[in-house]
N, C-alpha and C positions, 0 to 999 in steps of 0.2 A: 436782335430785335430792333435796335435803332436803325440799322441799315435797311431793314425790310418794312419799316414803318408799322411795326406791331403785327405783321402777318405771319411771322415765323411761329412754329408750333411751341406751345408752352412745354416746360419739362414734364416728361411722362406722357405726353400726348402723341401717340403713334410712333412711327419709326423715324421721324424727322427731328428728333430731339436736338434743340439748339442749332439747327441748320438754317441756311439762307437759301431761298429758292431763286431761280433766275428772275431778275427784276432790274429795273432801271429807275434811278431817281437823281435829282440834281446833286452834285457833289457838295456845293455850299451848304445845302440842307443837311447833308450827312455830318459835315464838320460842326455845324451849329448844334445839332442834336448830341453829338459826342461831348462837346464842351458843357452842355447842360447836364448830361447824365453822369459825368466823371469829373470829380473835383481835381484829380491829378492833372487834367488837361486844361483847366481854366486859366492857369498862369502862362500858357503857351499861346502865341499868336495864331490866329486862324490860318494865316498863310503857311506857317510852319507845319501845322497839323495837316493841311491839304497836301503839302509836299510829301510828308511822311506817308500819308494814305495812298497817294498816287505811286510813290516809289515802292511801297510794300505790295500794292496790288498789281502794278504793271511789270515790275522788275523782279522782285523776290520770289513771287509764287507763279506768275504767268497765268493765273486763273482768272484775272480781271483785266479787261483792256479798256483804255480810255478812248471813247468814241469821239472822233473829231470830223468836222465837216469837210476838211481838206484831204481825208483819206478816201480814195476811190473804192467803191464797192461796199462801204460801211454806212452809208447814209449820212444825213446831216443831223447834227446835235449841237445847236448853237449855245445851249446853256451849260455845256461841259458835263454831261451826266456820265455815269459809269454803267457799263453793261456787264452784268454778272453772267459770265459764260458758263461757269460751273459752280456747284455748291461749295461753300467754304465754311469753316467753323467760326461762328461769330465770336465765341468766347476767346479763341486763339487770336483773332484779329484785334480785339480790344486790349488783350494782354500785351501783345507785341507793340501796339501803338503807344500804350502807357510806358513801356520800357524804353522805346525810342524817344518819346517825348522827354523823359527824364534825362536821357543822354544828350538830347538836343540843348537842354538848359546849360550844359557844361561844355558844349561843342566849341572848339577853337578852330579858326580858319588861318591858312597860310597867308602872309601878306601878298598883295598883288604887285607891289612895286610900280604903281602906275606913274609916279613921278619920274622914273628912270627913262620912260619912253621918250621924253623931250629933253633929256640931259646929254651933254657931251663932256669930254675931258678938258674942254677949253677953259673951264673954271679952275683947273688945278694950277697951283703956283709952279714956277719953274723948278723949284727944288722937289716938289711932290711928283711932277711929271718925270723928272730925271731919276728919282728914286724908284718909281714903278717900272720905268724902262730897264733900269739896271737889274732890278729883281727878276724881270722876265728873261733878260739875256743870261743872267747867272743860272736861272732854273733850266733854261734850254741847254746850257753848256754841261750841266751836271746830269741831264737826262740822256746819258749814253753809257754803254757798258764799259767796265774797266778793261784794262789790257789783259789781265789774267782771265777774265770771263770770255773775251774774244778768242783767246788761245784755247780755252776749254771747249768752246763751241766748235772751233775749227777741228779740234781733235775728235769731237763727237761725230761731225759730218764725215771725216775720214773713216771712222770705225763703221758707221752705217754703210758707207759705199763698199767697204771691203766685205762686210757680211752679205750685202745684196748681190755682189758678184758671185759669191759662193752659192747663194740661193738660186741664182739664174743658171748655174751650171755652164759657164763658159761665155755668157753674153757680156757685152761691154755695158757697164753701168756707170753713170755719173751722178753724184749727189751734190745738190746745190741748195743754198739757202734762198728763201724768198720771204716776202713780207717785211715786217719792221726790222728784223735782223739783217735783211739785205740792204735797206737804205739807211740803217743806223738810227732810226728814231725809236730807241728802245732803252731798257735798263738791264741790269744784271738778272732781274726776275722775269723778264719778258719771255714768252714762249719761243721755242726754236722750231720754225717751220722748214722742213726739208722736202724737196721734190727729187724724185729719181727719174732719170732719162735712160731708157733701156734700148739698146740697139744690138743687132746680131751680126757676128762676122760670117763670112762665106762658109756655107756648109751646115749652118745651124739654123733651125727653124726659128722665126721670130715669134713674139708674143702678140698675136693678132686678135685673139678672141677674149671675151669677158671671162670665160672660164680660166684661160691662161693667167689673167691678171689675178683672179681670186686664188689660184693655186700658188702664184708667186707670193702674194701677201701672207698666205698661211705659212709657207716655208720660211719666209723672212722673219715673221713674228716668232716662230718656233726657235730660230737661231738667236734672235735678240733675247729671248727669255733665258737662254743658256749662257749668254755672254756676260762677262763681269761688268758690273755697274748698272745694268738695267734692272731696276727693282720692280717695275710694273710695265707690262706690255698688254695692250688691248687691241685685238684685230677687229676693225670695223669694215671689213671688205665688202659687205653687202649694202652699204649705204650708197646714196646717189653719187657721192664722190668718195670712193674707197680710200680709207686712211688707216694708219696704225698709230695709236696714241701711246706715248711712252713717258716714263720717269727714269732719268739717268742721274746717278750720283757720281761725281768726280772723285779723284784721289784725295782732294782736299775737302771732301764732304760737302761740296756745293751741289745743290739740287737743280737740275735742268728738266723742264717739261716741254713737250712738243708733239708734233704730228709728222708723219711721213706719208707723202702722197706719191702718185705715179704719173709721170709725164705731165707735170703741171706747167705747161708752156705759157698758158694765160696768166698764171700767177707770177711768173718771171717777168712777163711783159708789163703787168700792172705795177710791179715793184720798180721796174725801170722808169715808168711814167712818173711815179711819185718821186723817185730819186732825181729825175730831170728838173721837176719843179723845185725841189729842195735846193738844187744847186744854182738856181737862177737869181735868187735874192736871199740874203741872210734872214730877212724878216719872216720868210716862209717857214724856215725851220724853227724860229723862235715862237711863232704863233702856234704851229702844229705841235711842238713839244709841250707847251703849256696846256694846249687843248687835251692832249693824251693824258698828261698828268691829272688834269681836272676830271676827266672821264674815269680814270682809275680810282681816284680818291673819293669821288662822289658815287661810285658804284653804278656807273651809267652803262658801261659796255660789258657788264657781267650778267645780263638778264636774257641772253639768247634772243634779244630783240634787234640790236644794232651792234655790229662788230666795229673794231677800230678802223677798218678800211672804209666802211660807210661813213663814219664820222669824218675821216680825212677828206672824203669826196665832198662833203658839205662845206668844209673849210676851204678846199681848193676852189670850188665853184664860187665861193664868196670872194676870195682874193682875186680871182680873174675878173669878177664883176667890178672890182674896185681898181682894176688895171695895175695891181701889184705884179702880176705875171700874165702873160698872154695865153690864149688857148692853144696849146702845142699840137693838138690833133687837127687843127685847121690852118696850120701855117707851114711854109717851107723856109722861112727866114725869121730870125729873131728881131729884125728891124721892122717895127710896126708903126705905121703913120696914123695920125688922127682919122684919116679917111677909112683905114681898115677897121678901126674901133667903131666908127659910125656904121660901117657895113654890118658888123656883128650885132649892133643894136637893132638894125632893121630886120635882121634874121630872127631875132628873139620875138619880135612883135608880129611876124608874118608866118602863119601856119603853113602856107604853101612853100615858103622858102625852107622851113624846117623839114617839111615832107620831102623836098628834093635831096636832102642829105641822107635819106633812107635808101635802101637798095631799090634800084629801078625808078627812083623818084616818085614813089607812090603818094597819092594824096592822103591826108590824114583821115579822110572819110571813105577811102576806097574799100569796098567790101572784100577785095582780094588781097589785102595786106598780108605779107608773109608772116609765118609764125616765129621766125628768128630774124636776127639783124645782120645776116651775112651780106656783105656788099657784092653785088654783081660787078664784073669788070667794066661793064658799060656805063655804070653810074659813078664816075669818078667824082671825088670831092675836090673842090678848087680852093687854092690858097687865098685867104682873105686879103693878103697884101698884093700879090702879083696876078691873081686870077688863073694861074697855071694849075694843071692837074697835079694833085698830090700823089706820091707813090702808093701803090696798092700792096702794102705789107700785110700779110695775113699770118695768123697763128691758129692752127687747128681749124682752118676754114673761116675764121672770123677776122675782119679787118682790124688791125692793131697798130696802125701808123701813128707816130707822134714825132715831132721834131726833137732830134737829139744830136749830140756831137759838139764839135768845136764852135758852131754858129751860136750856141747859147750864150757865150760870153759877151756877145754884142748887145744883149738886151739891156736897156736902160728904162727903168720904170718911171712913168709920169707921175705916179703917186708917191708923195713924200711923207706920208703919215708915219708916225712912230709905231713900233710894235705894240705899245700900250694902247694906242688909239685904234689900231686895227683889231686887236683882241676885244676891246670894249664894244666897238661897232658891230662886230660879228655876233657877239652874245646878244646885244640889244636888238639887232635885226631879226635874228631867229626867234627871240623871245616875244617880240611885240609886233613885228611887221609880216613875218612869214605866215602864210595860211596853208596848212598842209592839205586842205581839201581842194584848193584850186591851183596851187603852185607845185611844180615839179623842179627838182634840183638836177642840173645837168653839167657836170664838169667838162664834158666834151664840147658843149656849146658855151661854157663859161657864164652860166646864169643860175641864180637861185629862185627865179620866178618865172619859169617857162610855163605857160598855160597847160594844164593837164591834158586838154583836148588836143594840143599840138603834138604830143608824143603818143602816137597811136598805138605803140607797143606797150605803153604804160597808161592805159586809159583810166579816167576817174571812175570810182565805184559809185553806184546808185544806192545810197544808204536808205532811200525810201522803200526799197524792196524788203528790208529787214528791220525797219524802224519800229514796227509793231511787235517784233520778237527780239527783245533786248539781248538775251543770251546768245542767240544765233548771230545777231549783229556784232556782239563783242568778239566772237571767235572767227568771224569771216571777213569783216570789213578791215581794210588796210588803207590808212590815209597817207603815210609817209612814202613819197616817191623819190628815190635817188637813182638816177640812171647810171648803170654800170658804164664805165668809159669805153668798153669794147663790146660786151654782150648787151646790146641795146634793148633786148627784151627782158633783161634781168633787172629787178628792182632791189637795190642794196638794202632797202628798208622794208622788205616784204614780210619780215617776221614781227614787226612792231605792231601790237594791238592798239586800239584807239586810246585807251587809258594810259598806256606807256608813252605815247606821243604827247599827251597832255602833261605828263610828268616831266618829259624832256623839255618842253617849252617853258614850264615853270622853272626848271633848273637853269635854263638859259637866262631868264629874267633875273633870277637870284645871282647868277654869275656877274652880269652887268652891274647890278647893285653892289656886289662885294668889291668890285674894282674901284668904286668911288670912295674917296677919303671920308671917313665918318668923324664928325665933331664930337670929341669926348674930352673929359678932363685928363690932365697928365696922370699917368699910371693906370689909366682905364683899360689897358689892353695893348696888344702889339699894334704898331703903326702901319705895318706893311699890308696893303690890300690883298697882296698875293697869299699871305697867310690865311686870310679869311676865305679867299676863293677856293683854296685847296683843303678846307676843313672837311672831314667826313660828315655825312648827314647825321642829324640827331635821330632821325627815323627815315626809313625808305619811303619816299613819296609814291613809289609804285605799288605798294602793298595795300594801300588804304582804299576802301570802297568809295570814298569821296572822289578820288581821281576818276574812277569808273563813272560815277554819276555826272561829273563835270564834262567828261567826253560825250556822254549821252546828251547832256544839255546842249553842247555845241551842235550835235547832229540834229536835234529837234529845232534849234534856231535856224540852221541852214535849210531845213525842210519846210520852213514857213510856219511851223507850229509854235504855239506858246510854250515856253520852256519853264516848267514849274519847279525844277529840282534845285535851283540855286539862284538867288537874287542878290547880286553884289551890293546893291544899294541898301539892302536890309541886313545881309549877313556880314559884310566886311566893314564893320564899324570898329573903332579902336578897342573897345572893351571885349570884343569877340575875336580879335586877331592875335595870333601867337606872337609873343615878344621874341622874334627870331634873333634880333640883334642882341638881346640880353642873353639868350641861350648860347649863342655862338661866342659872345664875350667870355662866358663862363668856360666854354671849351678851350678857347685860346689861353685863358689865364691858367687853366690846369696844365696845358701842354708847355706853357712858357713860365709857369710859376709866378704869375703876376696877379695882383688883385683885380677883381672884376666887380662891376656894379651888381647889387643884389637882383635876383630874377624872381619875379612873382611866379609861383607854381601855377601852371595852366590847368590844373585839375586833370580831367580826362581829355587829353589832347588828341584829336584825330586830325591828321593833316589832309586838308581838302582846300579847294579854292573855287 
C-alpha cells in the first residue's frame, strides 16, 4: 500500500489482494513512507533503507529496475524513481526489508587498509627488516618436497609410463612431469601433473584422431584401476583437455593426487619458462614460494577461479616490471641495457607497437584480427636489446620462444630490493593500484598495466550491456585479464567472476597490511609478520553476498551511475568495522599458545567492504 500510495486493493477486494500494480514514484518518498509506517525501520538511516530497497528490487528479485537517465532506451528519470515492471507482493517486500534492516544494524565491514596504500617497508628497523627477510628465505627453502617424496613421484611416473605402453599396444610412450613438480615450486602435498607423449614405430598406425585418444584414455584408465596403489581413477576423456584424475598411495602410505594428460607439449614449455625465471635470481623463487604458500593457506587458488599458474604469471609480470628479471620472450641475450628497458616501456604505452607483436602485425582495431595467436613466419619478433629477429620456436603450432640456456647466468638485475620489499610492493600494487577493468597483465610483455584495448585478443568487456541484469552480469562478465605467455588468445583469469576478483584484491590489501610490523605489548602475539600473512581466513570472503554487491558497486561507478550499494564514508566507521587484528591475534595465540588481547564479539559478522 505504501509503495502504491494507497491505490492497491484492500484485503478481500477482488483478485488483486495485497498486490502492487505497475506504477512509478520517487524512491525517497517510498523510503520516507516506510519509516513512518514501520517502527522497526525508524532507527535505520534513510540511506541504508534506500540501499536495501534498491538491492532487493534490482538484484534479489529482478522484478523492479532502477530507471536512470544515462541508460539508453529507458527514458530520463532525474528524481531516481522506480519503475515496477511486474506485480510483487507488498507484504513480502516489507517483511524482507524489516529483516534486512535488523541485520544491517549488526552488520560489520572488513577493514579497507587505506593507510597501507602510502606505506613502505622503509620504516622498518634494520633488525625487523632482516628478520622478515630471513623468514621469507626460510619459508621458500622449506617449500620443496622431501627426498623421499621426490623418489616416490619418480616411481609413480615410471609406473604410469609402463602401463601406458601396454595400453598403446606397442607404441613408444614417454611420461614426464610438468607444472610445479617440474620446476620444484611445490611441497609433498602438491598435485602430480603427468603428460604422456605417444609416438609410433614403423609399421604401427599412429594415434591421429580424437577417437583414438578417447580409446587410449579408456584403456589406460582401466589398467590403472587394476594396478596396485591406485585407489581412485576418474576418466575425463571428453573434456576440452582430456585427462585422467587419480589418487595413488605409496608403499609408505603417502597419498599422491594428480592428473594425466596426453601430448601436453605446451605445458612442458610453460614449465620451462617458469623454471628459467626461477633460475635467474634467487629472489624470484623466494617471492613465488611465499606467494604460493599464501594462496594455499588463504584458500585462494581452490575456487576454480584462478589456478596457481595464473597467480605465478601475475607475480612474474610484476617482477619484470620492477626489473628483477627481464622479459625472456623478447630477448636473445641476458645482457640488457637501460636503452632496452626504455624500449620496453615505449612498447607498453603504444598500442601500435603492441599490435606489431601479434601475427602479421595487425592493428588492435583491425576487424580481421585472427582468432588465435599463432605467429606467422613473416612477423618475426625482434630482440629488445639487439633488434635482431628472434628464433621462431613453435609448440603445437604456437610460438613458444623464450631465452634459455647458458646465457641466463650473465643476468645482473638493476633492482636491489630485498625479497621482503618486493613481496610487500607486489601485494600493495595489486591491492591498491591495479584496476582489473582497464589493466591487463602480460608476462610476455613484462607489464601489469597493459591497456585492455591494446590486447585485441583479450578485449575489455562492456558491462553496460548487462548492468541492468545483475544475475546475467555476474555469470558472464570477466574482469581479470592475464595473458597466457604462449596462447595469446587465452586468458588465465577467464574463470574468475567479478565478486571473486573483488575478494582477491581485498586479500592482496590484507597481505600487504600483514607484512607490516604491528605495535603491540610484549606477549601480545607472535612477532613474525609472516605468521600473520599465512593465517587461514576466519571466513571465506568469496562466499559473502557483500563481495557480490561491492563488485556491482564498482561496475555502477565505472558506468557513470550513482552507486547506492555501499558508501565507505558512511559504512566503514570504526564501530562498524571488523576487529580483524584482534580476531587474527586470537588465531595466532591459539596456534602458538600465547595470550592475546580480548576480542569484542562482532555479533552477526558478514564480511563485506
